[in-house]
N, CA, C and O atoms as a Tripos MOL2 file, in Angstrom:
@<TRIPOS>MOLECULE
protein
  268   267    67     0     0
PROTEIN
NO_CHARGES

@<TRIPOS>ATOM
      1 N         123.9240   93.8760   71.3300 N.3       1 MET1
      2 CA        124.4210   95.1810   71.7410 C.3       1 MET1
      3 C         123.4000   95.9010   72.6180 C.2       1 MET1
      4 O         123.7570   96.5570   73.5970 O.2       1 MET1
      5 N         122.1110   95.7680   72.2480 N.am      2 LYS2
      6 CA        121.0690   96.4200   73.0340 C.3       2 LYS2
      7 C         121.0370   95.8860   74.4610 C.2       2 LYS2
      8 O         120.7980   96.6330   75.4090 O.2       2 LYS2
      9 N         121.2770   94.6020   74.6000 N.am      3 ILE3
     10 CA        121.2600   93.9920   75.9310 C.3       3 ILE3
     11 C         122.3790   94.5680   76.7920 C.2       3 ILE3
     12 O         122.1850   94.8110   77.9830 O.2       3 ILE3
     13 N         123.5310   94.7840   76.2030 N.am      4 VAL4
     14 CA        124.6610   95.3560   76.9320 C.3       4 VAL4
     15 C         124.3380   96.7760   77.3880 C.2       4 VAL4
     16 O         124.6220   97.1360   78.5300 O.2       4 VAL4
     17 N         123.7570   97.5700   76.5250 N.am      5 ILE5
     18 CA        123.4140   98.9600   76.8620 C.3       5 ILE5
     19 C         122.3480   98.9940   77.9470 C.2       5 ILE5
     20 O         122.4520   99.7680   78.8980 O.2       5 ILE5
     21 N         121.3270   98.1600   77.8100 N.am      6 ILE6
     22 CA        120.2640   98.1140   78.8140 C.3       6 ILE6
     23 C         120.8200   97.6540   80.1560 C.2       6 ILE6
     24 O         120.4730   98.2120   81.1970 O.2       6 ILE6
     25 N         121.6720   96.6480   80.1360 N.am      7 SER7
     26 CA        122.2860   96.1610   81.3740 C.3       7 SER7
     27 C         123.1250   97.2450   82.0360 C.2       7 SER7
     28 O         123.0850   97.4110   83.2550 O.2       7 SER7
     29 N         123.8760   97.9760   81.2390 N.am      8 LEU8
     30 CA        124.7040   99.0550   81.7630 C.3       8 LEU8
     31 C         123.8460  100.1520   82.3820 C.2       8 LEU8
     32 O         124.1620  100.6520   83.4620 O.2       8 LEU8
     33 N         122.7690  100.5260   81.7100 N.am      9 LEU9
     34 CA        121.8670  101.5500   82.2420 C.3       9 LEU9
     35 C         121.2230  101.1050   83.5500 C.2       9 LEU9
     36 O         121.1180  101.8970   84.4870 O.2       9 LEU9
     37 N         120.7950   99.8590   83.6240 N.am     10 LEU10
     38 CA        120.2060   99.3450   84.8600 C.3      10 LEU10
     39 C         121.2200   99.3400   85.9980 C.2      10 LEU10
     40 O         120.8870   99.6510   87.1420 O.2      10 LEU10
     41 N         122.4500   98.9880   85.6760 N.am     11 PHE11
     42 CA        123.5090   98.9880   86.6830 C.3      11 PHE11
     43 C         123.7560  100.3990   87.2200 C.2      11 PHE11
     44 O         123.8950  100.5890   88.4280 O.2      11 PHE11
     45 N         123.8080  101.3750   86.3340 N.am     12 VAL12
     46 CA        124.0260  102.7690   86.7310 C.3      12 VAL12
     47 C         122.8590  103.2720   87.5710 C.2      12 VAL12
     48 O         123.0710  103.9140   88.6000 O.2      12 VAL12
     49 N         121.6450  102.9930   87.1510 N.am     13 LEU13
     50 CA        120.4700  103.4370   87.9000 C.3      13 LEU13
     51 C         120.3990  102.7840   89.2730 C.2      13 LEU13
     52 O         120.0040  103.4320   90.2430 O.2      13 LEU13
     53 N         120.7680  101.5350   89.3700 N.am     14 ALA14
     54 CA        120.7710  100.8520   90.6630 C.3      14 ALA14
     55 C         121.7950  101.4910   91.5930 C.2      14 ALA14
     56 O         121.5520  101.6020   92.7950 O.2      14 ALA14
     57 N         122.9170  101.9060   91.0630 N.am     15 GLY15
     58 CA        123.9380  102.5710   91.8730 C.3      15 GLY15
     59 C         123.5090  103.9410   92.3440 C.2      15 GLY15
     60 O         123.9150  104.3780   93.4210 O.2      15 GLY15
     61 N         122.7030  104.6220   91.5670 N.am     16 CYS16
     62 CA        122.2180  105.9500   91.9420 C.3      16 CYS16
     63 C         121.1520  105.8880   93.0140 C.2      16 CYS16
     64 O         120.9200  106.8780   93.7090 O.2      16 CYS16
     65 N         120.5120  104.7690   93.1630 N.am     17 ASN17
     66 CA        119.4370  104.6180   94.1290 C.3      17 ASN17
     67 C         119.9830  104.0350   95.4270 C.2      17 ASN17
     68 O         119.4750  103.0290   95.9220 O.2      17 ASN17
     69 N         120.9900  104.6490   95.9620 N.am     18 SER18
     70 CA        121.6250  104.1700   97.1800 C.3      18 SER18
     71 C         120.7550  104.4560   98.3900 C.2      18 SER18
     72 O         120.2790  105.5770   98.5720 O.2      18 SER18
     73 N         120.5510  103.4460   99.2110 N.am     19 GLN19
     74 CA        119.7560  103.6320  100.4180 C.3      19 GLN19
     75 C         120.6150  104.1390  101.5690 C.2      19 GLN19
     76 O         120.0960  104.3970  102.6540 O.2      19 GLN19
     77 N         121.8970  104.2830  101.3550 N.am     20 GLU20
     78 CA        122.7660  104.7870  102.4080 C.3      20 GLU20
     79 C         122.3560  106.1930  102.8210 C.2      20 GLU20
     80 O         122.4750  106.5530  103.9920 O.2      20 GLU20
     81 N         121.8760  106.9890  101.8760 N.am     21 ASP21
     82 CA        121.4450  108.3430  102.1910 C.3      21 ASP21
     83 C         120.2360  108.3610  103.1090 C.2      21 ASP21
     84 O         119.9950  109.3570  103.7920 O.2      21 ASP21
     85 N         119.4770  107.2840  103.1380 N.am     22 GLU22
     86 CA        118.2860  107.2190  103.9750 C.3      22 GLU22
     87 C         118.6140  106.7420  105.3840 C.2      22 GLU22
     88 O         117.7330  106.7180  106.2430 O.2      22 GLU22
     89 N         119.8410  106.3690  105.6340 N.am     23 GLN23
     90 CA        120.2320  105.9290  106.9640 C.3      23 GLN23
     91 C         120.4070  107.1410  107.8620 C.2      23 GLN23
     92 O         120.7760  108.2250  107.4100 O.2      23 GLN23
     93 N         120.1340  106.9350  109.1410 N.am     24 TYR24
     94 CA        120.2750  108.0110  110.1070 C.3      24 TYR24
     95 C         121.6160  107.9120  110.8170 C.2      24 TYR24
     96 O         122.1740  106.8270  110.9790 O.2      24 TYR24
     97 N         122.1210  109.0700  111.2360 N.am     25 MET25
     98 CA        123.3600  109.1230  112.0030 C.3      25 MET25
     99 C         123.1510  110.0290  113.2150 C.2      25 MET25
    100 O         122.3530  110.9660  113.1690 O.2      25 MET25
    101 N         123.8670  109.7440  114.2900 N.am     26 TYR26
    102 CA        123.7710  110.5550  115.5000 C.3      26 TYR26
    103 C         124.2890  111.9540  115.2120 C.2      26 TYR26
    104 O         125.3130  112.1230  114.5500 O.2      26 TYR26
    105 N         123.5800  112.9470  115.7120 N.am     27 TRP27
    106 CA        124.0370  114.3190  115.5140 C.3      27 TRP27
    107 C         124.3230  115.0310  116.8270 C.2      27 TRP27
    108 O         125.4100  115.5820  116.9960 O.2      27 TRP27
    109 N         123.3740  115.0360  117.7680 N.am     28 ALA28
    110 CA        123.5820  115.7670  119.0210 C.3      28 ALA28
    111 C         122.6020  115.2640  120.0720 C.2      28 ALA28
    112 O         121.6380  114.5640  119.7650 O.2      28 ALA28
    113 N         122.8720  115.6390  121.3170 N.am     29 ASP29
    114 CA        121.9050  115.3700  122.3710 C.3      29 ASP29
    115 C         120.7100  116.2870  122.1790 C.2      29 ASP29
    116 O         120.8330  117.3870  121.6410 O.2      29 ASP29
    117 N         119.5600  115.8220  122.6210 N.am     30 HIS30
    118 CA        118.3120  116.5670  122.4220 C.3      30 HIS30
    119 C         118.3430  117.8890  123.1780 C.2      30 HIS30
    120 O         118.6740  117.9340  124.3620 O.2      30 HIS30
    121 N         117.9940  118.9580  122.4800 N.am     31 SER31
    122 CA        117.7490  120.2610  123.1030 C.3      31 SER31
    123 C         116.6740  120.9530  122.2770 C.2      31 SER31
    124 O         116.6150  120.7980  121.0570 O.2      31 SER31
    125 N         115.8300  121.7160  122.9540 N.am     32 ASN32
    126 CA        114.7410  122.3940  122.2490 C.3      32 ASN32
    127 C         115.2710  123.3490  121.1850 C.2      32 ASN32
    128 O         114.6720  123.4880  120.1180 O.2      32 ASN32
    129 N         116.3890  124.0040  121.4720 N.am     33 ASN33
    130 CA        116.9850  124.9420  120.5170 C.3      33 ASN33
    131 C         117.3700  124.2350  119.2120 C.2      33 ASN33
    132 O         117.0770  124.7280  118.1230 O.2      33 ASN33
    133 N         118.0220  123.0910  119.3310 N.am     34 GLN34
    134 CA        118.4410  122.3500  118.1320 C.3      34 GLN34
    135 C         117.2320  121.8600  117.3360 C.2      34 GLN34
    136 O         117.2320  121.9100  116.1060 O.2      34 GLN34
    137 N         116.2060  121.3870  118.0390 N.am     35 VAL35
    138 CA        115.0020  120.8990  117.3670 C.3      35 VAL35
    139 C         114.3090  122.0350  116.6220 C.2      35 VAL35
    140 O         113.8320  121.8420  115.5040 O.2      35 VAL35
    141 N         114.2500  123.2110  117.2300 N.am     36 GLU36
    142 CA        113.6410  124.3710  116.5650 C.3      36 GLU36
    143 C         114.3990  124.7320  115.2890 C.2      36 GLU36
    144 O         113.7860  125.0250  114.2620 O.2      36 GLU36
    145 N         115.7260  124.7100  115.3540 N.am     37 ARG37
    146 CA        116.5330  125.0160  114.1600 C.3      37 ARG37
    147 C         116.2950  124.0020  113.0460 C.2      37 ARG37
    148 O         116.1690  124.3710  111.8780 O.2      37 ARG37
    149 N         116.2350  122.7300  113.4100 N.am     38 LEU38
    150 CA        115.9740  121.6940  112.4070 C.3      38 LEU38
    151 C         114.5900  121.8730  111.7880 C.2      38 LEU38
    152 O         114.4200  121.7270  110.5780 O.2      38 LEU38
    153 N         113.6100  122.1890  112.6220 N.am     39 ASP39
    154 CA        112.2530  122.4130  112.1120 C.3      39 ASP39
    155 C         112.2080  123.6080  111.1640 C.2      39 ASP39
    156 O         111.5750  123.5450  110.1100 O.2      39 ASP39
    157 N         112.8780  124.6910  111.5360 N.am     40 GLN40
    158 CA        112.8930  125.8880  110.6880 C.3      40 GLN40
    159 C         113.5630  125.6140  109.3440 C.2      40 GLN40
    160 O         113.1610  126.1660  108.3200 O.2      40 GLN40
    161 N         114.5770  124.7680  109.3520 N.am     41 ALA41
    162 CA        115.2890  124.4250  108.1170 C.3      41 ALA41
    163 C         114.5900  123.2940  107.3510 C.2      41 ALA41
    164 O         115.0360  122.8930  106.2760 O.2      41 ALA41
    165 N         113.5060  122.7960  107.9110 N.am     42 ARG42
    166 CA        112.7320  121.6970  107.3080 C.3      42 ARG42
    167 C         113.5970  120.4670  107.0550 C.2      42 ARG42
    168 O         113.5540  119.8660  105.9820 O.2      42 ARG42
    169 N         114.3790  120.1110  108.0620 N.am     43 ILE43
    170 CA        115.2290  118.9300  107.9970 C.3      43 ILE43
    171 C         114.5780  117.8280  108.8280 C.2      43 ILE43
    172 O         114.2040  118.0430  109.9810 O.2      43 ILE43
    173 N         114.4500  116.6540  108.2290 N.am     44 LYS44
    174 CA        113.8490  115.5270  108.9400 C.3      44 LYS44
    175 C         114.8530  114.9610  109.9350 C.2      44 LYS44
    176 O         116.0490  114.8790  109.6570 O.2      44 LYS44
    177 N         114.3420  114.5740  111.0940 N.am     45 TYR45
    178 CA        115.1810  114.0110  112.1450 C.3      45 TYR45
    179 C         114.3470  113.0630  112.9890 C.2      45 TYR45
    180 O         113.1210  113.0300  112.8780 O.2      45 TYR45
    181 N         115.0150  112.2990  113.8270 N.am     46 GLU46
    182 CA        114.3550  111.4260  114.7870 C.3      46 GLU46
    183 C         114.9670  111.6840  116.1550 C.2      46 GLU46
    184 O         116.1550  111.9830  116.2740 O.2      46 GLU46
    185 N         114.1410  111.5630  117.1800 N.am     47 ILE47
    186 CA        114.6320  111.6310  118.5580 C.3      47 ILE47
    187 C         114.6600  110.1990  119.0760 C.2      47 ILE47
    188 O         113.6330  109.5220  119.1050 O.2      47 ILE47
    189 N         115.8360  109.7430  119.4830 N.am     48 ARG48
    190 CA        116.0010  108.3850  120.0120 C.3      48 ARG48
    191 C         116.7310  108.4690  121.3450 C.2      48 ARG48
    192 O         117.8830  108.8990  121.4010 O.2      48 ARG48
    193 N         116.0730  108.0650  122.3960 N.am     49 ASP49
    194 CA        116.6910  108.0130  123.7280 C.3      49 ASP49
    195 C         117.3910  109.3180  124.0820 C.2      49 ASP49
    196 O         118.5170  109.3030  124.5800 O.2      49 ASP49
    197 N         116.7370  110.4360  123.8290 N.am     50 GLY50
    198 CA        117.2980  111.7330  124.1860 C.3      50 GLY50
    199 C         118.3770  112.2350  123.2420 C.2      50 GLY50
    200 O         119.1010  113.1750  123.5710 O.2      50 GLY50
    201 N         118.4910  111.6240  122.0820 N.am     51 GLU51
    202 CA        119.4900  112.0300  121.0950 C.3      51 GLU51
    203 C         118.7980  112.4030  119.7890 C.2      51 GLU51
    204 O         117.7470  111.8550  119.4560 O.2      51 GLU51
    205 N         119.3880  113.3330  119.0560 N.am     52 ILE52
    206 CA        118.8610  113.7290  117.7520 C.3      52 ILE52
    207 C         119.6280  112.9710  116.6750 C.2      52 ILE52
    208 O         120.8580  112.9940  116.6390 O.2      52 ILE52
    209 N         118.8850  112.3010  115.8020 N.am     53 TRP53
    210 CA        119.4540  111.5530  114.6870 C.3      53 TRP53
    211 C         118.9730  112.1830  113.3950 C.2      53 TRP53
    212 O         117.7790  112.4360  113.2310 O.2      53 TRP53
    213 N         119.8940  112.4390  112.4770 N.am     54 ILE54
    214 CA        119.5670  113.0580  111.1900 C.3      54 ILE54
    215 C         119.9050  112.0840  110.0630 C.2      54 ILE54
    216 O         120.6640  111.1340  110.2550 O.2      54 ILE54
    217 N         119.3320  112.3330  108.8900 N.am     55 LYS55
    218 CA        119.6660  111.5100  107.7300 C.3      55 LYS55
    219 C         121.0690  111.8720  107.2500 C.2      55 LYS55
    220 O         121.4550  113.0410  107.2550 O.2      55 LYS55
    221 N         121.8200  110.8620  106.8390 N.am     56 LYS56
    222 CA        123.1870  111.0950  106.3630 C.3      56 LYS56
    223 C         123.2270  112.1000  105.2210 C.2      56 LYS56
    224 O         124.1410  112.9210  105.1420 O.2      56 LYS56
    225 N         122.2390  112.0360  104.3410 N.am     57 LYS57
    226 CA        122.2450  112.9320  103.1820 C.3      57 LYS57
    227 C         122.0750  114.3910  103.5800 C.2      57 LYS57
    228 O         122.4070  115.2830  102.7990 O.2      57 LYS57
    229 N         121.5630  114.6500  104.7830 N.am     58 ASP58
    230 CA        121.3270  116.0180  105.2440 C.3      58 ASP58
    231 C         122.4460  116.5520  106.1370 C.2      58 ASP58
    232 O         122.3170  117.6490  106.6790 O.2      58 ASP58
    233 N         123.5260  115.8160  106.3040 N.am     59 SER59
    234 CA        124.5550  116.2090  107.2670 C.3      59 SER59
    235 C         125.1860  117.5690  106.9510 C.2      59 SER59
    236 O         125.4330  118.3500  107.8700 O.2      59 SER59
    237 N         125.4480  117.8680  105.6950 N.am     60 LEU60
    238 CA        126.0250  119.1760  105.3510 C.3      60 LEU60
    239 C         125.0220  120.2980  105.5820 C.2      60 LEU60
    240 O         125.3830  121.3810  106.0430 O.2      60 LEU60
    241 N         123.7780  120.0360  105.2620 N.am     61 LYS61
    242 CA        122.7140  121.0180  105.4740 C.3      61 LYS61
    243 C         122.5540  121.3170  106.9640 C.2      61 LYS61
    244 O         122.3810  122.4710  107.3550 O.2      61 LYS61
    245 N         122.6110  120.2780  107.7880 N.am     62 VAL62
    246 CA        122.4960  120.4450  109.2360 C.3      62 VAL62
    247 C         123.6910  121.2230  109.7730 C.2      62 VAL62
    248 O         123.5270  122.1080  110.6120 O.2      62 VAL62
    249 N         124.8720  120.9060  109.3030 N.am     63 ALA63
    250 CA        126.0670  121.6190  109.7610 C.3      63 ALA63
    251 C         125.9900  123.1000  109.4120 C.2      63 ALA63
    252 O         126.4400  123.9430  110.1880 O.2      63 ALA63
    253 N         125.4300  123.4190  108.2660 N.am     64 ALA64
    254 CA        125.3320  124.8150  107.8380 C.3      64 ALA64
    255 C         124.3130  125.5980  108.6520 C.2      64 ALA64
    256 O         124.5440  126.7640  108.9750 O.2      64 ALA64
    257 N         123.2020  124.9800  108.9830 N.am     65 CYS65
    258 CA        122.1350  125.7440  109.6400 C.3      65 CYS65
    259 C         122.1480  125.6370  111.1530 C.2      65 CYS65
    260 O         121.6290  126.5230  111.8310 O.2      65 CYS65
    261 N         122.7150  124.6010  111.6910 N.am     66 CYS66
    262 CA        122.4700  124.3050  113.1030 C.3      66 CYS66
    263 C         123.7270  124.1710  113.9560 C.2      66 CYS66
    264 O         123.6360  123.7500  115.1090 O.2      66 CYS66
    265 N         124.8700  124.5080  113.4340 N.am     67 SER67
    266 CA        126.1050  124.3690  114.2250 C.3      67 SER67
    267 C         126.4390  125.6500  114.9400 C.2      67 SER67
    268 O         127.4420  125.7170  115.6500 O.2      67 SER67
@<TRIPOS>BOND
     1     1     2 1
     2     2     3 1
     3     3     4 2
     4     3     5 am
     5     5     6 1
     6     6     7 1
     7     7     8 2
     8     7     9 am
     9     9    10 1
    10    10    11 1
    11    11    12 2
    12    11    13 am
    13    13    14 1
    14    14    15 1
    15    15    16 2
    16    15    17 am
    17    17    18 1
    18    18    19 1
    19    19    20 2
    20    19    21 am
    21    21    22 1
    22    22    23 1
    23    23    24 2
    24    23    25 am
    25    25    26 1
    26    26    27 1
    27    27    28 2
    28    27    29 am
    29    29    30 1
    30    30    31 1
    31    31    32 2
    32    31    33 am
    33    33    34 1
    34    34    35 1
    35    35    36 2
    36    35    37 am
    37    37    38 1
    38    38    39 1
    39    39    40 2
    40    39    41 am
    41    41    42 1
    42    42    43 1
    43    43    44 2
    44    43    45 am
    45    45    46 1
    46    46    47 1
    47    47    48 2
    48    47    49 am
    49    49    50 1
    50    50    51 1
    51    51    52 2
    52    51    53 am
    53    53    54 1
    54    54    55 1
    55    55    56 2
    56    55    57 am
    57    57    58 1
    58    58    59 1
    59    59    60 2
    60    59    61 am
    61    61    62 1
    62    62    63 1
    63    63    64 2
    64    63    65 am
    65    65    66 1
    66    66    67 1
    67    67    68 2
    68    67    69 am
    69    69    70 1
    70    70    71 1
    71    71    72 2
    72    71    73 am
    73    73    74 1
    74    74    75 1
    75    75    76 2
    76    75    77 am
    77    77    78 1
    78    78    79 1
    79    79    80 2
    80    79    81 am
    81    81    82 1
    82    82    83 1
    83    83    84 2
    84    83    85 am
    85    85    86 1
    86    86    87 1
    87    87    88 2
    88    87    89 am
    89    89    90 1
    90    90    91 1
    91    91    92 2
    92    91    93 am
    93    93    94 1
    94    94    95 1
    95    95    96 2
    96    95    97 am
    97    97    98 1
    98    98    99 1
    99    99   100 2
   100    99   101 am
   101   101   102 1
   102   102   103 1
   103   103   104 2
   104   103   105 am
   105   105   106 1
   106   106   107 1
   107   107   108 2
   108   107   109 am
   109   109   110 1
   110   110   111 1
   111   111   112 2
   112   111   113 am
   113   113   114 1
   114   114   115 1
   115   115   116 2
   116   115   117 am
   117   117   118 1
   118   118   119 1
   119   119   120 2
   120   119   121 am
   121   121   122 1
   122   122   123 1
   123   123   124 2
   124   123   125 am
   125   125   126 1
   126   126   127 1
   127   127   128 2
   128   127   129 am
   129   129   130 1
   130   130   131 1
   131   131   132 2
   132   131   133 am
   133   133   134 1
   134   134   135 1
   135   135   136 2
   136   135   137 am
   137   137   138 1
   138   138   139 1
   139   139   140 2
   140   139   141 am
   141   141   142 1
   142   142   143 1
   143   143   144 2
   144   143   145 am
   145   145   146 1
   146   146   147 1
   147   147   148 2
   148   147   149 am
   149   149   150 1
   150   150   151 1
   151   151   152 2
   152   151   153 am
   153   153   154 1
   154   154   155 1
   155   155   156 2
   156   155   157 am
   157   157   158 1
   158   158   159 1
   159   159   160 2
   160   159   161 am
   161   161   162 1
   162   162   163 1
   163   163   164 2
   164   163   165 am
   165   165   166 1
   166   166   167 1
   167   167   168 2
   168   167   169 am
   169   169   170 1
   170   170   171 1
   171   171   172 2
   172   171   173 am
   173   173   174 1
   174   174   175 1
   175   175   176 2
   176   175   177 am
   177   177   178 1
   178   178   179 1
   179   179   180 2
   180   179   181 am
   181   181   182 1
   182   182   183 1
   183   183   184 2
   184   183   185 am
   185   185   186 1
   186   186   187 1
   187   187   188 2
   188   187   189 am
   189   189   190 1
   190   190   191 1
   191   191   192 2
   192   191   193 am
   193   193   194 1
   194   194   195 1
   195   195   196 2
   196   195   197 am
   197   197   198 1
   198   198   199 1
   199   199   200 2
   200   199   201 am
   201   201   202 1
   202   202   203 1
   203   203   204 2
   204   203   205 am
   205   205   206 1
   206   206   207 1
   207   207   208 2
   208   207   209 am
   209   209   210 1
   210   210   211 1
   211   211   212 2
   212   211   213 am
   213   213   214 1
   214   214   215 1
   215   215   216 2
   216   215   217 am
   217   217   218 1
   218   218   219 1
   219   219   220 2
   220   219   221 am
   221   221   222 1
   222   222   223 1
   223   223   224 2
   224   223   225 am
   225   225   226 1
   226   226   227 1
   227   227   228 2
   228   227   229 am
   229   229   230 1
   230   230   231 1
   231   231   232 2
   232   231   233 am
   233   233   234 1
   234   234   235 1
   235   235   236 2
   236   235   237 am
   237   237   238 1
   238   238   239 1
   239   239   240 2
   240   239   241 am
   241   241   242 1
   242   242   243 1
   243   243   244 2
   244   243   245 am
   245   245   246 1
   246   246   247 1
   247   247   248 2
   248   247   249 am
   249   249   250 1
   250   250   251 1
   251   251   252 2
   252   251   253 am
   253   253   254 1
   254   254   255 1
   255   255   256 2
   256   255   257 am
   257   257   258 1
   258   258   259 1
   259   259   260 2
   260   259   261 am
   261   261   262 1
   262   262   263 1
   263   263   264 2
   264   263   265 am
   265   265   266 1
   266   266   267 1
   267   267   268 2
@<TRIPOS>SUBSTRUCTURE
     1 MET1         2 RESIDUE 1 A MET
     2 LYS2         6 RESIDUE 1 A LYS
     3 ILE3        10 RESIDUE 1 A ILE
     4 VAL4        14 RESIDUE 1 A VAL
     5 ILE5        18 RESIDUE 1 A ILE
     6 ILE6        22 RESIDUE 1 A ILE
     7 SER7        26 RESIDUE 1 A SER
     8 LEU8        30 RESIDUE 1 A LEU
     9 LEU9        34 RESIDUE 1 A LEU
    10 LEU10       38 RESIDUE 1 A LEU
    11 PHE11       42 RESIDUE 1 A PHE
    12 VAL12       46 RESIDUE 1 A VAL
    13 LEU13       50 RESIDUE 1 A LEU
    14 ALA14       54 RESIDUE 1 A ALA
    15 GLY15       58 RESIDUE 1 A GLY
    16 CYS16       62 RESIDUE 1 A CYS
    17 ASN17       66 RESIDUE 1 A ASN
    18 SER18       70 RESIDUE 1 A SER
    19 GLN19       74 RESIDUE 1 A GLN
    20 GLU20       78 RESIDUE 1 A GLU
    21 ASP21       82 RESIDUE 1 A ASP
    22 GLU22       86 RESIDUE 1 A GLU
    23 GLN23       90 RESIDUE 1 A GLN
    24 TYR24       94 RESIDUE 1 A TYR
    25 MET25       98 RESIDUE 1 A MET
    26 TYR26      102 RESIDUE 1 A TYR
    27 TRP27      106 RESIDUE 1 A TRP
    28 ALA28      110 RESIDUE 1 A ALA
    29 ASP29      114 RESIDUE 1 A ASP
    30 HIS30      118 RESIDUE 1 A HIS
    31 SER31      122 RESIDUE 1 A SER
    32 ASN32      126 RESIDUE 1 A ASN
    33 ASN33      130 RESIDUE 1 A ASN
    34 GLN34      134 RESIDUE 1 A GLN
    35 VAL35      138 RESIDUE 1 A VAL
    36 GLU36      142 RESIDUE 1 A GLU
    37 ARG37      146 RESIDUE 1 A ARG
    38 LEU38      150 RESIDUE 1 A LEU
    39 ASP39      154 RESIDUE 1 A ASP
    40 GLN40      158 RESIDUE 1 A GLN
    41 ALA41      162 RESIDUE 1 A ALA
    42 ARG42      166 RESIDUE 1 A ARG
    43 ILE43      170 RESIDUE 1 A ILE
    44 LYS44      174 RESIDUE 1 A LYS
    45 TYR45      178 RESIDUE 1 A TYR
    46 GLU46      182 RESIDUE 1 A GLU
    47 ILE47      186 RESIDUE 1 A ILE
    48 ARG48      190 RESIDUE 1 A ARG
    49 ASP49      194 RESIDUE 1 A ASP
    50 GLY50      198 RESIDUE 1 A GLY
    51 GLU51      202 RESIDUE 1 A GLU
    52 ILE52      206 RESIDUE 1 A ILE
    53 TRP53      210 RESIDUE 1 A TRP
    54 ILE54      214 RESIDUE 1 A ILE
    55 LYS55      218 RESIDUE 1 A LYS
    56 LYS56      222 RESIDUE 1 A LYS
    57 LYS57      226 RESIDUE 1 A LYS
    58 ASP58      230 RESIDUE 1 A ASP
    59 SER59      234 RESIDUE 1 A SER
    60 LEU60      238 RESIDUE 1 A LEU
    61 LYS61      242 RESIDUE 1 A LYS
    62 VAL62      246 RESIDUE 1 A VAL
    63 ALA63      250 RESIDUE 1 A ALA
    64 ALA64      254 RESIDUE 1 A ALA
    65 CYS65      258 RESIDUE 1 A CYS
    66 CYS66      262 RESIDUE 1 A CYS
    67 SER67      266 RESIDUE 1 A SER
């Protein structure tokens, strides 16, 4: 029985540690105004080929502060 409970807990914890949230998604073309807003909100982003990429987990936060 203990093995079943431990296995179930490990399965649940593995599901909670999703790396999908760490993936980046395209948000907007680069502009100084948008970068300043992201910096003020302390949201991590990357600039790739003139585009701003944000983490998927931060998409709602970005929409609230920077749209």
